[in-house]
N, C-alpha and C positions, 0 to 999 in steps of 0.2 A: 411838234409828229404831231409876208403878205404883200404882193406887188402885182403889176399888170401882165397877164398872160392868157393864152388860149387854154381853156379847159384843163386846169391843173388836176393831178391825180390826188386821190385821198390818201394821206399818209399821217399816221399818228405820231408821235414823239413829243408828242408830245412832249411829249414831254419830252425831254432831253433824253436823254437819250432818247427818254423817252421819250420818243416817242411821238406825232400827231398826223392824221391821215388826210390826203388830198387826192383827187381823182385825175390829175394830169401827171405826167411822168417826169422823171428825172433819172440821173444815171449813176452809174458806178456799181462796181461789183466787188465781191470779195470772195476769197477762197478759204478753205479750212486747212488744217495742218497738212493733209494729203490731198492733192488734186487729181492724182491718178485714181483709177478705179471706176466702178460703174454705179448707177443708181438702182437701188433695189426696188422691187415692187412695193408700193406704199402699203403699210400695215395699219390695221385698225385694232384698237384695244378690244379684248373680249367683252361682249355685252354692250358695246357702243352701238346703239340703234340709230338709224337715219330717220328722224322724225321731222315733220314740217314745223316751222316756227310760227310765232304769232303773226297775224296779218298786219297789225300796226306795230311798228317798232317803237319802243319806249323813248320818250323825249323829255329831257329835263326842261321845265318851263322857266325861262330866265325871268328874274325880277326886273322891273324898270330900274336902271341904275340911278343911284343918288350920289351925293358928295361923299368922298372917302373921309372917314373919321374913325379909324381903327383904335380901339382901346387897348392899353397894355394888358398882357396876360401874365400870370405867375410864371417865373422862370421854370424851364423844363430841362433838367440836366441828367435825368436817370432813365432815359428812353432806351429800349432794347432794339437795336437795328434789325435783328432777325425777326422781330414781331411787329414793327411799327410802319404804318403807311400814312402819308398825308393824302387827302382827297378833297373833292369839291362836292357840296350838297346844297339842295334847296329845301331841306327838311324843315327849316324854320320859317319858310315863306319868303326868304331871300337867299341869294347865292353867297355862301361863305366857305371858308376852309376849315377842315377838321383833321384831327389825328385819331387813328384807330389802332388798338392793339389786337392783332389777329388771333392771339391765343385766347380761347374762350373757356368759360366755366358754364357748361350747359349751352344756352343760346344767348348768354349775356356777353356783350363786348364792351371794352373800355373806349369811350369816345370823348375827345377833348376838343372843344370849339376854339379855333384860333382867331377868327375875325367875327365881328358883330357890328356891321354898319350897313348903310344903304347902298354902297358901291357893289359891283359885281366882281368877285375874285375868281381867277382861273389860272391854269397852267402852273401849279406849284412845282418847284424843283429844288432839291436839297443841295447844300454846299458839300464839297467832298468830305469834310470832317463831320457832317451831320449836325452842326451847331446853328445853321441858318437855313431859312427857306426863302427863296426868291419867288415872286408870284406876280401875275398881271392883274391890274385893277382897271376896270372900266368905270369912268365917272359919269356925272350927270350930263356931260356934253357928248357922251358916247365915245370918248377918247380913252385909249388904253395906254397905261404907263407901267413901268416896272417898280415894284416895292420890295422891301426886304424885312423879314422878321428875324430878329436875333433871339434864339431860344434861351440863351444864357441870361438875358436881361428881360425878355418878354416885350421888347419895344419894336414897334413898326416904324419904318420910315420910307419915304419916296426916294427912288434913285434917279429915274429919268423924268424929263419934262418935255416929252414930245407934244407937238401940236399938229393939227391937220395940215397937209394930207398924210402926215406920218403917224404911225401907231406902233404899238408893241404887240407882236403876236405870241412869241414864246422866247425863252432864254435858255442858255446852257452855260455851265460854269467852266472856266479854264482851269488847268492844273494849278494847284496852289490855293484855290479858293479866294482869290483877291479880285478877279475880273470876270465879268459875264459878257457873253455875246448874245445879241438878240436881233431878230429881223423886224423890219418895219413894214407897215402897210396892213390893210385888211385882207381877209382871205380872198384869193383869186385876184388880188390887185397888187402884184409883186412890185417891190422897190429894189433898185439895183445895188444893194449893199447890206452887209451885216455890221451893226454898230457894236462898239465895245465900251464898257463903263466899269469903273472900279467900285468896290463896295462902299467907298466914301463919296461916290457920286461924280467922280472926275471922268469926263468923256475922253476916250482915246481915239486914235486914228481908226477909221472904219476899214473893213475888209471889202474890197470892191472887185467886180469883174472888169476885164478890159473893155474898152469903148464899144458900145453897141450891144452888149450882152446884159443879161439879168440873171439873178440866182433863183432858180426854180425851187430848189430843195437843198437841205444841208443837214449835217450831223457832225458831232464832235465827241471825242472821248476825253477832251480836256487838253490834249497836246497835238493831236492830228485833226485836220478839218477835211471833210469830204463834201463836195457840192455838185449839184447838177446845174450846169451853166450853159446858157445859149441865148439866142436872139429871141425877141418877143414873139416872132413867128418862126418856128423851126424846131428841131429836135435838140434837147439839151445833152451835153456830153459831161462825163465825169471828170472832175478836177480834184486832186488831192494835194494838200499843202500843210505846212505847220500852222497850227492855230495861233497866229501872232497878229495882234492889231496892226493895221497898215499894209497887210499882204494884198497882192493883186492876184486875181483868179483868171488865168488865161487858159481856155479850153484847147486841148490838142486835137487836131482833126482826126487823129488815129485813136483817140480815146473811145471807150464804149459809150453807146447811147442808152440812156435809161433814166429811171427815177426811183423814188422810195429808197434813197440811199441810207445806209446805216453802217457804223463801224463796230468791229469787235472791241472789247474793252482794252486789249493790248495794242490795238492799232495795226495789227498785221493783216487783217482781212476786212472785207466789206461786202455788203450785199446790195443788189439792185434788181430792178425788173425792167423789161422792155420788150418790144418797142412801146413808147408812149401812145396813148389814145387807142390801144388795141385791147380787145377782150380776150385775147389769147396770147399771153405774155410769157416769156421765159424768165424764170428766177435764176440768177447767177451769183456765184461766189467769185470774188476777185482777190488774188494774192497780191497785196500791195508791193511786196518786195520784188516780185518777178513780173508783174503785169499780166499774169495768166488768169484766165477766167474758166469757170466750170459751171455748166448748167445743172440745176438741182431738180427740175421738174419735167424733163423731156419725155419721160415715160408716163406722165400723168395724162389720162385720157379726158377728153371733154374740155370744160372751161378751165383756163389756167391763169386767171387774174389773181395774183398774190401780192400782198403788201403788208404794211405794219410789221416790218422786220424788227426783231429785238434779240440781242445776244444774251446768252447765259454767261455767268462769270468765268466759266472754264474756257471760254474762247473757242469751243469746239461744237457747241450746239446753239441753235437759234429757234425761236418761235415765230410763226408768221400766220397771217390770215389767208385762207384759201376761199375764194368766192367773190361775192359782189363787192364793189367799191362804193365809196360815198356813204358809209354808215355812220360817220361822225361829222360834226359841224365845226364851225370856226372856233368853238370853245372846247373842243375835244369831247363833246357829248354825243350820244347816239342820236341820230336824226329822226325826225318825225316824217312819216309818209303814209299816204292812204293806199299805196300800192302794195300788193302782196309780195314779200320777198321771194326770190326763186327757191323752189323746193325740189327741182328736178335734179340737182347736183348733190348726190349723197356725200361728196367730199368736202362740202362747205363747212367751215369751222376753223379752229386753231390747230396747227400742225407743229410738231416738234421735229426738227431736222438735225441729224447728227452724222458724223463720219467716223469710220474706224481708223484709229491711228496706224494699225498694222497694214490694212489693205486700201484705205482711202475710199471704201465703199460708203455711199450715201444712204442713210436709212431715214425714211419718212414715217412718222407715227401720228395718227390722228388723235388729238386730245379731246376735242369737242365737236359738236355737229350743228351748231346754230349758225344760220346764214347771216345773223347780225352780230356775231361775236367779234370783239375788237379790243384794241388797246391793251394787249397782254404786257405785263411787267413782271420780270422774274425777281425773286427775293435775292438779297446780296449773297446768301450762301448757296443759291442755285437749287434749293429744294422745292420752292413753291412758285406758283404763278398766280397773279390776280388779273382779272380781265372784266370787261363789260359784256353783257349779253342781252338778248331780247326775248329770253325764255324764262326770266326769273319769276319767283313767287314773292309775295302773295298775289301780285297782279302784274300782268305783262305790260301794263301801261306805265310802270315805274321802273327806272333804271337802277339796278343794284350792282355792287361789286362782288365778284365771285372768286373764291380761292380754290385752287386745284393743285394737287401734288404732282411734281415732275417725276419723282421716283417713289412710287407707292411702296410701303413696306410689305404689304401682303396683296396677293392677287384679288382678294375679295374687296379690298379698299381701293383698287386701281382707279385713279382718275375720277373719283367721285367729287363733284363740285360742292362747295359749301358757301352759302350766301352770307357775306360779312355784314350786309347792311339791310336787315329785315325791317327796320323802322320805316315809317311812311316817308315819302319824298324820293327824289331822284339823286343818285350818287354817281360820280364819274371822276376821271383824271387821277387814278391811283398812282402813287409814286412811293417806292420803298426808301426808307432811311438807309444810307450807305453804311458799310462797316467802317469803324474807325481804325 
């Protein structure tokens, strides 16, 4: 959330799931428990004002990459998944990985530095059991490869050895925590395959589309894989298959057209947006067992470009970005621009989408109102969301990670954001530690 294509859409996931954002489209949809029912008029939280955001979006300033030489760290075996995120920051003058405990005493947070070398680290992703972190390293040749940090031992080691024209953009773990999938190529320069590698560094058979197609976008929950697949010039279609090395992705001509694909944790549903390259797109849910799709934003007036889909652990709610695309770059950071972000759309920001198990009614609730808000990541217990914004303090020129409650305990504290990274420097790509 990287190969050759026309104008890809912005999609985050980064992180794996979570999560990484592009502006060209891909497909696939998903549905929630009930697909019957109607879409309710979007609701906004009490007191949520529609205010213009900063003219210049905050942008992390990448260091010039040097040779990777990560030092071992003390073993970390007592982390609390409900409170721990890994993230990327340039606060030290170079781009490194850090751990943060979101529980604070006053304004003081616990931050642990994980890397300290001249290379550029990005796209961290936790193993399913929370004992390892895979991440992408850009070296002095501007080549990206996949590395692994074992938190039990504190040791870093390189997994992939890609060379130009191939690269590693982001990775996701397969079920069992022994194999990672990753895509190759630089942003907007897509390569037609997903590669697989074991945690011991053994390359497995890649996952490839049938002849003449490329993979525009993809997501996996570890056992199911969803991809937007199409020709280099054309509209991608949704393909769903088991996440097994060596699989072939063959798009069905009757499959939905779309992009920004994301799977629910249990693999029963998926989300996507389409048509690609449009500023007025329909967000859809796809029931993977029946193939039925349901629109989620037909009654939204005005601009309907939605992306950065991410599911909550209950498989019934998701968070998405409503508004402009292209707010993140090839490292998952908020992009710099001298253009003023659109302020005419009061619906811009993060939205929580849920459905009633009894009626199938879809409910849309606005969580934030920043036109540059992006990269939402829910906590493993579903209580919190962290995200990036372009309205942070103390300065709008620095990118911070913000925490917001999904289910506030009192109306007076409803959806009040809290800055987790008030220190100087830019911070991005937050990923929660999974529950063991």
